[in-house]
Structures are given as structure tokens and as C-alpha cells.
Rosetta silent file (secondary structure, phi, psi, omega in degrees, C-alpha in Angstrom):
SEQUENCE: XXXXXXXXXXXXXXXXXXXXXXXXXXXXXXXXXXXXXXXXXXXXXXXXXXXXXXXXXXXXXXXXXXXXXXXXXXXXXXXXXXXXXXXXXXXXXXXXXXXXXXXXX
SCORE:     score description
SCORE:     0.000 S_00000001
   1 L     0.000  136.991  177.543  -33.872 -169.834   88.559 S_00000001
   2 L   -93.499  171.995 -174.496  -31.011 -171.659   86.978 S_00000001
   3 H   -68.243  -30.139  178.833  -30.383 -171.960   83.257 S_00000001
   4 H   -66.269  -37.192  178.922  -31.601 -175.569   83.079 S_00000001
   5 H   -64.210  -33.096 -178.467  -34.997 -174.543   84.433 S_00000001
   6 H   -85.107  -44.146 -171.435  -35.325 -171.937   81.705 S_00000001
   7 H   -83.897  -24.121  179.179  -33.759 -173.721   78.741 S_00000001
   8 H   -61.508  -49.100  177.804  -35.204 -177.223   79.161 S_00000001
   9 H   -63.225  -36.020  177.925  -38.802 -176.178   78.292 S_00000001
  10 H   -65.866  -42.104  178.676  -37.530 -174.085   75.380 S_00000001
  11 H   -66.706  -42.063  178.942  -35.454 -176.965   74.032 S_00000001
  12 H   -62.876  -43.165  178.552  -38.311 -179.426   74.474 S_00000001
  13 H   -64.756  -42.168  179.671  -40.728 -177.107   72.668 S_00000001
  14 H   -64.373  -44.261  178.450  -38.268 -176.513   69.836 S_00000001
  15 H   -64.371  -42.152 -179.973  -37.618 -180.227   69.367 S_00000001
  16 H   -63.593  -43.779  178.662  -41.335 -181.029   69.476 S_00000001
  17 H   -65.313  -39.230 -179.462  -42.169 -178.347   66.913 S_00000001
  18 H   -66.034  -44.102  179.370  -39.346 -179.452   64.601 S_00000001
  19 H   -67.660  -40.628  178.157  -40.405 -183.109   64.642 S_00000001
  20 H   -63.785  -41.830  177.094  -44.072 -182.186   64.185 S_00000001
  21 H   -61.658  -43.095  177.676  -43.201 -179.938   61.239 S_00000001
  22 H   -59.919  -45.747  179.551  -41.170 -182.752   59.689 S_00000001
  23 H   -63.820  -41.023  178.376  -44.090 -185.179   60.089 S_00000001
  24 H   -63.103  -45.301 -176.456  -46.549 -182.689   58.614 S_00000001
  25 H   -65.964  -39.216 -173.359  -44.363 -181.957   55.603 S_00000001
  26 H  -100.510   -6.638  176.039  -43.579 -185.555   54.756 S_00000001
  27 H  -119.743  -49.881 -173.371  -46.829 -187.278   55.773 S_00000001
  28 H   -74.317  -40.206 -178.938  -49.744 -184.852   55.833 S_00000001
  29 H   -65.881  -47.648  175.509  -48.987 -182.897   52.665 S_00000001
  30 H   -62.822  -34.742  177.837  -48.654 -186.007   50.433 S_00000001
  31 H   -64.766  -42.230  178.775  -51.756 -187.464   52.084 S_00000001
  32 H   -67.669  -36.112  176.115  -53.768 -184.330   51.335 S_00000001
  33 H   -64.272  -41.549  178.937  -52.476 -184.320   47.754 S_00000001
  34 H   -65.535  -41.811 -179.606  -53.503 -187.961   47.393 S_00000001
  35 H   -67.135  -30.640 -179.005  -56.956 -187.285   48.863 S_00000001
  36 H   -66.234  -28.097 -177.106  -57.527 -184.340   46.514 S_00000001
  37 L   -99.603    1.255 -176.021  -57.291 -186.597   43.474 S_00000001
  38 L  -113.804  145.096  176.177  -59.281 -189.569   44.735 S_00000001
  39 L  -128.587   16.364 -177.474  -63.010 -190.152   44.909 S_00000001
  40 L   -76.971  170.061  178.797  -63.038 -193.813   46.006 S_00000001
  41 H   -68.076  -35.833  177.619  -64.710 -195.196   49.076 S_00000001
  42 H   -62.737  -42.127  178.441  -61.303 -195.866   50.652 S_00000001
  43 H   -64.643  -39.012  177.399  -60.338 -192.209   50.167 S_00000001
  44 H   -65.524  -37.211  178.114  -63.609 -191.102   51.751 S_00000001
  45 H   -66.881  -40.929  177.343  -62.964 -193.387   54.741 S_00000001
  46 H   -64.195  -42.398  178.360  -59.464 -191.940   55.181 S_00000001
  47 H   -62.748  -38.104  176.987  -60.895 -188.423   54.925 S_00000001
  48 H   -63.463  -44.083  179.183  -63.488 -189.305   57.566 S_00000001
  49 H   -65.260  -32.888  179.854  -60.796 -190.577   59.935 S_00000001
  50 H   -73.521  -40.408 -177.199  -58.745 -187.417   59.395 S_00000001
  51 H   -86.324  -10.863 -179.510  -61.630 -185.008   59.998 S_00000001
  52 H   -57.287  -38.065  179.367  -63.158 -186.971   62.897 S_00000001
  53 H   -62.566  -18.003  177.268  -61.023 -185.218   65.577 S_00000001
  54 H   -68.511  -24.110 -177.664  -62.714 -181.911   64.704 S_00000001
  55 L   -75.523  -33.670 -175.677  -65.970 -183.246   66.130 S_00000001
  56 L   -87.883  143.055  172.487  -64.534 -184.002   69.561 S_00000001
  57 L   -67.750  155.462 -177.153  -63.542 -181.337   72.090 S_00000001
  58 H   -56.829  -35.089 -179.858  -59.801 -181.320   72.891 S_00000001
  59 H   -68.570  -41.629  179.076  -60.323 -182.792   76.362 S_00000001
  60 H   -66.023  -40.147  178.222  -62.360 -185.706   75.017 S_00000001
  61 H   -65.448  -42.288  176.764  -59.794 -186.348   72.280 S_00000001
  62 H   -63.193  -39.422  178.039  -56.948 -186.255   74.808 S_00000001
  63 H   -64.956  -42.782  179.175  -58.828 -188.633   77.070 S_00000001
  64 H   -63.660  -41.133  176.635  -59.447 -191.059   74.211 S_00000001
  65 H   -63.467  -38.581  178.718  -55.756 -190.958   73.258 S_00000001
  66 H   -65.705  -39.776  179.218  -54.835 -191.578   76.899 S_00000001
  67 H   -66.936  -41.254 -177.594  -57.192 -194.553   77.105 S_00000001
  68 H   -76.970  -43.293 -174.254  -55.871 -196.087   73.875 S_00000001
  69 H   -95.891   -3.092  179.947  -52.163 -195.264   74.285 S_00000001
  70 L   -68.084  174.222 -176.588  -51.933 -195.540   78.083 S_00000001
  71 L   -60.067  -30.546 -179.808  -50.198 -198.397   79.856 S_00000001
  72 L  -103.709    6.078 -179.602  -53.428 -200.395   80.075 S_00000001
  73 L   -78.019  168.396 -177.984  -54.807 -199.329   76.680 S_00000001
  74 H   -60.173  -48.752 -179.709  -55.195 -201.548   73.653 S_00000001
  75 H   -83.437  -31.966 -177.727  -52.254 -200.045   71.769 S_00000001
  76 H   -60.400  -37.482  178.686  -50.380 -198.969   74.897 S_00000001
  77 H   -64.112  -43.273  178.343  -49.782 -202.548   76.040 S_00000001
  78 H   -64.585  -41.387 -179.846  -48.217 -203.438   72.684 S_00000001
  79 H   -67.656  -37.618  176.877  -46.070 -200.320   72.713 S_00000001
  80 H   -62.522  -38.190  178.326  -44.888 -200.989   76.272 S_00000001
  81 H   -66.530  -28.494  177.159  -43.797 -204.480   75.199 S_00000001
  82 L   -85.402   -4.407  178.953  -41.743 -202.891   72.412 S_00000001
  83 L    89.618   10.171  178.041  -40.162 -200.493   74.895 S_00000001
  84 L   -97.453  133.745  179.177  -42.044 -197.403   73.676 S_00000001
  85 L  -117.588  125.329 -176.686  -43.707 -195.188   76.252 S_00000001
  86 L   -99.333  -36.784 -176.205  -46.375 -192.749   75.088 S_00000001
  87 L   -79.531  131.651  179.684  -47.758 -191.241   78.275 S_00000001
  88 L    58.750   42.513  176.701  -45.678 -188.405   79.743 S_00000001
  89 L  -136.856  164.441  179.463  -43.038 -188.604   77.018 S_00000001
  90 H   -67.181  -34.426  176.854  -41.943 -186.399   74.142 S_00000001
  91 H   -61.491  -41.547  177.448  -43.172 -189.007   71.655 S_00000001
  92 H   -63.873  -38.364  178.289  -46.618 -188.799   73.198 S_00000001
  93 H   -65.036  -43.236  179.870  -46.599 -185.019   72.953 S_00000001
  94 H   -64.199  -43.969  179.857  -45.645 -185.148   69.274 S_00000001
  95 H   -70.082  -24.538  177.088  -48.328 -187.701   68.470 S_00000001
  96 H   -70.651  -27.125  176.384  -50.904 -185.663   70.368 S_00000001
  97 H   -68.702  -31.510 -171.555  -50.365 -182.775   67.947 S_00000001
  98 H   -60.940  -51.359 -172.127  -51.216 -184.930   64.957 S_00000001
  99 H   -59.921  -41.348 -177.917  -54.967 -185.629   65.320 S_00000001
 100 H   -79.396  -33.382 -170.436  -56.083 -182.018   65.648 S_00000001
 101 H   -87.967  -27.519 -175.672  -53.575 -180.397   63.327 S_00000001
 102 H   -64.941  -22.700  179.867  -53.535 -182.699   60.313 S_00000001
 103 H   -64.506  -31.490 -173.781  -57.039 -181.540   59.401 S_00000001
 104 H   -87.016   -1.069  178.892  -55.785 -178.046   58.598 S_00000001
 105 L   -80.662    0.000    0.000  -53.125 -179.136   56.075 S_00000001
């Protein structure tokens, strides 16, 4: 095994974890603070959308994300036109962490 074979997965994992941590700290924590102080219907709807991924098994959630963000998905077509690729990319991996993990913040 050469050094690229060993270090590429480690570097990719480190970058993915760092970006996910940044997103959690600057998006999820303020969102949870905001939700803790609100009792409106809008806040309840946001809370429902955040906790909804807990109901689905990980395979079903991954499949739904693939259908929506894939090349032929509703959002995927728009993202492809903007030059963003979600499937089999680091951006897709980072966004895949969000639905399951944001519930625990």
C-alpha cells in the first residue's frame, strides 16, 4: 500500500468531520436555542421537521436523500444546473450527516 491509499481516507474523514462540526456549532446550536424559547406553530413545525429523521431507518433516509438529491431528483436537477454535485461527493457526505445528527444537539 502506498501513502496515498492510506492518507486519502484519513484526510477525507478529517475534512468531513471538521465541516460537519462547524455546521453543527453555527447552525444547529442556535436553532436549538431558538426552539427552546418558542412555542409557536412555526416552531413546532420546525421541530417536527428536525425530529422526523428519527422515525425512518438509516437506509430509508439515505434512499430518500438519494431520490431527492440525485441527478434526476427534484432538488438534484437544480443543483446540477448550478454545478453542484451531491451524489458521490464530499458535499453529499457532509449533508448526509445532518438529518440524523441534528436531532441530538
